[in-house]
C-alpha positions as CSV (number, residue, x, y, z in Angstrom):
1,M,0.0,0.0,0.0
2,G,1.4,3.4,-1.0
3,H,2.0,6.4,1.3
4,E,-1.0,8.3,-0.2
5,Q,-3.4,5.4,0.1
6,R,-2.3,4.8,3.7
7,K,-2.8,8.5,4.5
8,L,-6.3,8.4,3.0
9,Q,-7.3,5.6,5.4
10,E,-6.2,7.3,8.6
11,T,-8.9,8.7,10.8
12,V,-9.3,12.5,11.1
13,P,-8.4,14.0,14.5
14,A,-11.9,15.1,15.3
15,A,-13.5,12.8,17.9
16,P,-16.1,10.4,16.5
17,L,-19.6,10.3,17.7
18,L,-20.7,7.0,19.3
19,Q,-24.3,6.3,19.3
20,E,-26.2,3.4,20.9
21,S,-28.2,1.2,18.5
22,G,-29.7,-1.7,20.5
23,T,-26.7,-3.6,21.8
24,D,-24.4,-2.2,19.1
25,R,-22.3,1.0,19.3
26,V,-22.3,2.7,15.8
27,R,-19.3,4.9,15.0
28,H,-20.1,8.1,13.1
29,S,-17.0,9.8,11.9
30,F,-14.9,10.6,8.8
31,S,-11.7,9.0,7.7
32,E,-9.3,10.8,5.4
33,L,-10.6,8.6,2.6
34,D,-14.1,9.6,3.4
35,L,-13.2,13.3,3.2
36,A,-11.3,12.7,-0.1
37,V,-14.4,11.0,-1.5
38,I,-16.5,14.0,-0.4
39,D,-13.9,16.4,-1.9
40,A,-14.2,14.4,-5.2
41,L,-18.0,14.7,-5.2
42,Q,-17.8,18.4,-4.3
43,T,-15.7,18.8,-7.4
44,D,-18.0,16.7,-9.6
45,P,-21.1,15.3,-7.8
46,R,-21.9,12.9,-10.7
47,A,-18.4,11.6,-11.5
48,P,-18.3,7.9,-12.1
49,W,-17.0,5.8,-9.2
50,T,-14.4,4.3,-11.5
51,R,-12.9,7.8,-12.2
52,I,-13.0,8.8,-8.5
53,G,-11.4,5.5,-7.5
54,R,-8.7,6.0,-10.2
55,V,-7.9,9.6,-8.9
56,L,-7.8,8.5,-5.3
57,G,-5.9,5.3,-5.9
58,V,-8.5,2.9,-4.5
59,A,-11.0,0.5,-6.0
60,A,-14.3,1.9,-7.4
61,T,-16.3,-0.5,-5.2
62,T,-14.5,0.9,-2.1
63,V,-15.4,4.4,-3.0
64,A,-19.0,3.5,-3.7
65,R,-19.3,1.6,-0.4
66,R,-17.8,4.5,1.6
67,W,-20.3,6.9,0.0
68,E,-23.3,4.7,0.7
69,R,-22.3,4.4,4.3
70,M,-21.9,8.1,4.7
71,R,-25.2,8.8,2.9
72,D,-27.1,6.2,4.9
73,E,-25.8,7.7,8.2
74,G,-26.6,11.2,7.2
75,L,-23.0,12.2,7.3
76,A,-22.9,13.4,3.7
77,W,-25.4,13.9,0.9
78,I,-25.9,15.5,-2.5
79,T,-28.7,17.9,-3.1
80,T,-29.9,19.7,-6.2
81,Y,-31.4,23.1,-6.7
82,G,-31.8,26.0,-9.1
83,S,-28.9,28.3,-9.4
84,T,-28.9,31.5,-7.3
85,K,-28.7,33.5,-10.5
86,M,-32.4,32.5,-11.0
87,I,-33.8,33.5,-7.6
88,T,-34.2,36.5,-5.3
89,L,-32.2,35.7,-2.1
90,A,-32.4,37.3,1.2
91,H,-31.1,36.8,4.7
92,V,-33.5,37.3,7.6
93,E,-32.6,37.8,11.2
94,V,-35.4,36.9,13.7
95,R,-35.7,37.9,17.3
96,C,-37.9,35.7,19.4
97,R,-39.2,35.4,22.9
98,S,-36.9,33.0,24.6
99,R,-39.5,30.3,25.3
100,Y,-40.7,30.3,21.7
101,L,-37.3,29.9,20.1
102,P,-37.4,26.1,19.7
103,S,-40.9,26.2,18.1
104,V,-40.1,29.1,15.8
105,S,-36.8,27.4,14.7
106,A,-38.6,24.2,14.0
107,A,-41.4,26.0,12.1
108,V,-39.2,28.0,9.8
109,A,-37.0,24.9,9.1
110,R,-40.2,23.2,7.6
111,L,-40.9,26.1,5.2
112,P,-39.8,25.0,1.7
113,W,-38.5,28.4,0.7
114,V,-36.3,28.8,3.8
115,V,-32.9,27.4,2.7
116,S,-30.9,27.8,5.8
117,V,-31.6,28.1,9.5
118,D,-28.9,29.0,12.0
119,E,-29.5,29.6,15.7
120,T,-27.2,32.4,16.8
121,A,-25.8,34.3,19.7
122,G,-26.3,38.1,19.1
123,D,-28.9,40.7,18.8
124,Y,-31.1,38.2,16.9
125,D,-31.8,34.6,17.7
126,L,-32.1,33.1,14.2
127,H,-30.3,33.8,10.9
128,L,-32.3,32.5,7.9
129,G,-31.5,32.2,4.2
130,V,-34.7,32.8,2.2
131,A,-35.4,32.2,-1.5
132,A,-38.2,33.6,-3.6
133,T,-39.1,34.2,-7.3
134,D,-39.2,38.0,-6.9
135,L,-39.0,40.8,-4.4
136,A,-42.8,41.1,-3.9
137,S,-43.1,37.4,-3.0
138,L,-40.0,37.7,-0.8
139,G,-41.4,40.5,1.3
140,R,-44.8,39.0,1.6
141,S,-43.5,35.6,2.6
142,V,-41.1,36.9,5.2
143,H,-43.4,39.5,6.9
144,E,-46.6,37.6,6.8
145,T,-45.5,34.0,7.3
146,I,-42.3,34.3,9.4
147,G,-43.4,37.6,11.1
148,G,-46.8,36.0,11.9
149,L,-45.3,33.1,13.9
150,R,-46.1,33.1,17.6
151,G,-43.2,34.3,19.6
152,V,-41.5,36.4,16.9
153,R,-40.7,39.9,18.1
154,A,-38.7,41.5,15.3
155,L,-37.3,40.8,11.8
156,R,-34.4,42.4,9.9
157,L,-34.1,41.6,6.2
158,S,-31.2,42.1,3.8
159,V,-31.6,41.3,0.1
160,G,-28.7,39.6,-1.8
161,I,-27.3,41.7,-4.7
162,T,-24.2,39.9,-6.0
163,H,-23.1,36.3,-5.4
164,Y,-19.3,35.7,-5.0
165,S,-19.4,32.2,-3.5
166,E,-21.7,29.7,-1.8
167,G,-21.6,26.3,-0.2
168,S,-21.4,24.4,-3.5
169,Q,-18.0,25.9,-4.1
170,W,-16.5,25.1,-0.7
171,R,-14.1,22.1,-0.6
172,T,-12.8,19.8,2.2
173,R,-9.4,20.1,0.4
174,A,-8.7,16.4,1.2
175,M,-7.4,15.9,-2.4
176,G,-4.4,17.6,-4.0
177,P,-4.8,20.2,-6.8
178,Q,-3.7,17.6,-9.4
179,A,-6.4,15.1,-8.4
180,R,-9.1,17.9,-8.3
181,A,-8.1,19.0,-11.8
182,A,-8.6,15.5,-13.1
183,L,-12.2,15.6,-12.0
184,L,-13.1,19.2,-12.6
185,P,-16.1,19.7,-14.9
186,P,-16.8,22.9,-16.8
187,Q,-17.4,25.7,-14.3
188,P,-20.0,28.5,-14.6
189,P,-18.9,32.0,-13.7
190,N,-18.5,32.5,-9.9
191,R,-19.9,36.1,-9.8
192,F,-23.3,37.1,-10.9
193,A,-26.2,39.3,-9.7
194,F,-29.2,37.7,-8.0
195,N,-32.5,38.0,-9.9
196,S,-35.0,40.5,-8.5
197,K,-38.0,40.2,-10.8
198,P,-40.6,37.5,-11.8
199,H,-39.0,34.9,-14.1
200,D,-39.5,31.5,-15.6
201,L,-36.1,30.7,-16.9
202,L,-36.3,26.9,-16.8
203,A,-38.5,25.0,-19.2
204,P,-40.9,22.4,-17.7
205,P,-38.8,19.4,-18.7
206,D,-35.8,21.0,-17.0
207,L,-37.8,21.6,-13.8
208,A,-39.0,18.0,-13.9
209,L,-35.4,16.8,-14.2
210,M,-34.2,19.1,-11.4
211,S,-37.0,17.8,-9.2
212,A,-36.1,14.2,-9.9
213,L,-32.5,14.9,-8.9
214,S,-33.4,16.7,-5.7
215,D,-33.4,13.7,-3.4
216,D,-30.1,12.2,-4.7
217,G,-28.0,14.2,-7.2
218,R,-26.3,10.9,-8.3
219,T,-29.5,9.3,-9.6
220,G,-28.6,7.6,-12.9
221,C,-29.8,8.8,-16.3
222,T,-31.8,5.6,-16.9
223,E,-33.7,6.1,-13.6
224,L,-34.1,9.8,-14.3
225,A,-35.6,9.0,-17.8
226,A,-38.1,6.7,-16.1
227,M,-39.0,9.3,-13.5
228,T,-39.5,12.2,-16.0
229,G,-40.8,10.4,-19.1
230,M,-37.9,11.6,-21.2
231,S,-35.5,9.5,-23.2
232,E,-32.1,8.8,-21.6
233,H,-30.4,10.8,-24.4
234,T,-32.6,13.8,-23.7
235,V,-31.9,13.5,-19.9
236,R,-28.1,13.5,-20.5
237,R,-28.3,16.4,-23.0
238,R,-30.5,18.6,-20.8
239,L,-28.5,17.9,-17.6
240,Q,-25.2,18.6,-19.3
241,R,-26.6,21.9,-20.6
242,M,-28.1,23.0,-17.3
243,R,-24.8,22.2,-15.4
244,R,-22.7,23.9,-18.1
245,D,-24.8,27.1,-18.1
246,G,-25.0,27.2,-14.3
247,D,-28.8,26.8,-14.2
248,V,-28.7,23.9,-11.8
249,V,-26.4,23.3,-8.8
250,L,-25.5,19.8,-7.5
251,R,-23.9,20.2,-4.1
252,C,-22.2,17.6,-1.9
253,E,-22.6,18.4,1.8
254,L,-21.3,16.9,5.0
255,A,-21.9,16.9,8.8
256,H,-19.4,19.7,9.4
257,R,-19.2,19.2,13.2
258,L,-18.2,15.6,12.9
259,A,-15.6,16.6,10.2
260,G,-13.8,18.7,12.8
261,L,-15.3,22.1,11.8
262,P,-17.5,22.9,14.9
263,T,-17.3,26.7,14.9
264,V,-19.5,28.6,12.5
265,M,-19.4,32.4,12.3
266,I,-21.5,34.9,10.4
267,Y,-19.9,38.2,9.6
268,R,-21.4,41.5,8.3
269,A,-18.7,43.8,6.9
270,S,-18.4,47.0,5.0
271,V,-16.0,47.9,2.2
272,P,-16.0,51.0,-0.1
273,H,-18.0,50.3,-3.2
274,S,-15.0,50.9,-5.5
275,H,-13.4,47.9,-3.8
276,L,-16.5,45.7,-3.5
277,H,-16.2,43.3,-6.4
278,Q,-12.5,42.9,-6.1
279,T,-12.8,42.2,-2.4
280,G,-15.7,39.9,-2.8
281,A,-13.9,37.8,-5.4
282,A,-10.8,37.6,-3.2
283,L,-12.8,36.6,-0.1
284,A,-14.5,33.8,-2.1
285,R,-11.1,32.2,-2.6
286,M,-10.4,32.0,1.2
287,E,-10.6,28.4,2.5
288,P,-12.9,28.9,5.6
289,I,-15.5,31.0,3.7
290,R,-18.7,29.1,2.8
291,L,-20.7,32.1,1.7
292,C,-19.8,35.5,0.4
293,I,-22.4,37.9,-1.1
294,S,-23.0,41.6,-1.3
295,Q,-26.3,42.7,0.1
296,S,-28.6,45.6,0.9
297,G,-28.4,47.5,4.2
298,P,-25.8,49.4,6.0
299,H,-23.1,46.6,5.7
300,N,-22.6,45.6,2.1
301,L,-20.9,42.2,2.6
302,L,-22.1,39.0,4.3
303,M,-19.8,36.0,5.0
304,K,-20.4,32.7,6.6
305,V,-17.3,30.8,7.8
306,W,-16.6,27.3,9.0
307,T,-13.6,26.9,11.4
308,R,-11.9,24.3,13.6
309,G,-12.5,26.3,16.8
310,P,-12.2,29.7,18.5
311,D,-8.4,29.9,17.9
312,A,-9.0,29.5,14.2
313,V,-11.6,32.4,14.4
314,D,-8.8,34.7,15.7
315,Q,-6.5,33.6,13.0
316,F,-9.1,34.2,10.3
317,E,-9.9,37.7,11.5
318,A,-6.2,38.6,11.7
319,L,-5.9,37.4,8.1
320,L,-8.9,39.5,7.1
321,A,-7.3,42.6,8.7
322,D,-4.0,41.9,7.0
323,R,-5.3,41.2,3.5
324,F,-8.2,43.6,3.3
325,P,-7.3,46.9,5.1
326,A,-10.3,48.6,3.6
327,L,-12.7,46.1,5.0
328,E,-14.4,46.8,8.3
329,V,-16.1,43.9,10.2
330,R,-19.2,45.5,11.7
331,D,-20.8,42.4,13.2
332,R,-19.8,38.9,14.1
333,V,-22.2,36.2,15.3
334,V,-21.5,32.7,16.6
335,V,-23.8,29.9,15.4
336,F,-25.0,27.6,18.1
337,Q,-26.4,25.0,15.7
338,S,-27.8,24.8,12.2
339,P,-31.2,23.0,12.1
340,K,-31.4,23.3,8.3
341,R,-29.1,23.6,5.3
342,M,-30.7,23.8,1.8
343,D,-33.3,21.0,1.7
344,R,-32.0,19.0,4.6
345,I,-33.1,19.0,8.3
346,L,-30.1,18.5,10.5
347,D,-29.6,17.1,14.0
348,V,-27.4,18.7,16.6
349,H,-24.3,17.1,15.1
350,G,-25.1,18.3,11.6
351,R,-26.2,15.0,10.2
352,A,-29.1,15.0,7.7
353,I,-32.2,13.4,9.2
354,D,-35.0,14.6,6.9
355,R,-35.6,16.5,3.7
356,V,-37.9,19.4,2.8
357,P,-37.9,19.9,-1.0
358,I,-37.1,23.5,-2.0
359,T,-40.0,25.5,-3.5
360,A,-39.9,29.2,-3.9
361,P,-43.1,31.1,-3.0
């Protein structure tokens, strides 16, 4: 066994979670090989197991078996959704009466147009990502539905303007650059403006295909053809086009806490407008940053960051100050836990335990 293969089979330093299951103790953790498989699927979520196995230097059956275990245990999953260039996106902060926080958090997580729920320490109790087809629908859904929940005291809404990076572009970095390049499919542009008006950019067959992929982004073309009533050739052609044009996003996710990334931070920052796009693009390339967008409101940048602990937060903020002297961090919020990410309901360890299909109001 070569050095690289031995390295991939070592266990990551993060302590595994042991869970009682009858008389058995089930180990939920990631090995280096697990993280490399996830990295490969983050690079190309539909890459054949044979190609992934060849890049990682292990058998295709081993790769497939590892993925099936992680998926079955909710440790990793692939979700599918319409590109953010086709939606109106906002982030909503919610202040609740303390005794209603659990019920409000659970209620908003079940809303199909709420794509992220973070319970936070700060002036507000919840930080939500919300998607809609247009600004009117966005405002109505947020103020009437979320604002109408019992126990909600106040809302603060910021509308996304320009996308620089999001979770589908984040990587575990368990593979080297050469291995990633061997898997890299054609990439759509990273930066684009969010939509702010009514639209119908995807044809009905494309919407049907995206819906069929939403539960498992690796569903085969033969099965997709049966699910949608299209020919297998048509499925392949449409899916290739949607991915090439950036109309659909396939995103490999993982239980970040069990992967040794327990500390999540949300930052609001300000930068002079003349530096905005240059700064946003540079921030998007930083390893800890999961989300970077410009937005409405007094602070024009929003970032979400995954780190290995409080010490890493200090290091990240020092790096920000050094690299971006024109950027001012105006607010930093610690995330207690994330009950929802995209269409998945998560447990306290970040494992996927249920799914709520995404539907914009």
